[in-house]
C-alpha positions in Angstrom: 179.9 97.5 53.8 179.6 100.3 56.1 178.8 102.5 53.8 175.8 100.3 51.7 174.0 99.9 55.2 174.3 103.8 56.1 173.1 104.2 52.7 170.1 101.7 52.7 169.4 103.4 56.2 168.8 107.1 54.7 166.6 105.5 51.9 164.8 103.8 54.6 164.1 107.2 56.4 163.1 109.0 53.6 160.5 106.3 53.2 159.2 106.6 56.4 159.4 110.7 55.9 157.3 110.1 52.7 154.3 107.7 53.8 153.9 110.0 57.0 152.8 112.6 54.9 150.4 110.0 53.0 148.9 108.9 56.4 145.2 109.9 57.3 144.1 109.9 60.6 140.9 109.3 60.6 141.0 106.2 58.8 144.8 104.6 59.2 143.6 101.2 57.8 142.1 102.2 54.7 143.2 102.9 51.2 146.4 104.5 50.9 146.8 105.4 54.3 146.8 101.7 55.1 149.5 101.1 51.6 151.7 103.9 54.1 151.2 102.1 57.2 152.7 98.9 56.3 155.7 100.8 54.1 156.7 102.4 57.7 156.4 98.9 59.4 158.6 97.3 56.9 161.1 100.2 56.5 161.5 100.0 60.4 162.2 96.0 60.3 164.7 97.5 57.4 166.7 99.5 59.5 166.5 97.0 62.5 168.2 94.5 60.2 170.6 96.8 58.6 171.7 97.6 62.0 171.9 93.9 63.5 174.2 93.4 60.4 176.3 96.7 60.7 176.9 95.2 64.4 177.7 91.5 63.9 180.1 92.6 61.1 182.1 94.9 63.9 182.1 91.7 66.3 183.7 89.9 63.6 186.2 92.5 62.8 186.7 92.6 66.6 187.3 88.6 66.8 189.7 88.5 63.8 191.6 91.1 65.6 191.3 89.5 68.9 192.7 86.0 67.3 195.5 87.4 65.3 197.2 89.3 68.5 
């Protein structure tokens, strides 16, 4: 699970980097630039969700270890 979340995080970062190049700062909310802004926001949300998943799995593993001790 850890490797999958890391890979997906790297993919989301790649999407952000790609879409930053498509931004037109003179008109952010028009045409292709709008799609890039939305994709950047969604990629950031995906990164946050993946980090929450990693932290929750880590907490789950720690609680299992404490029960066994």
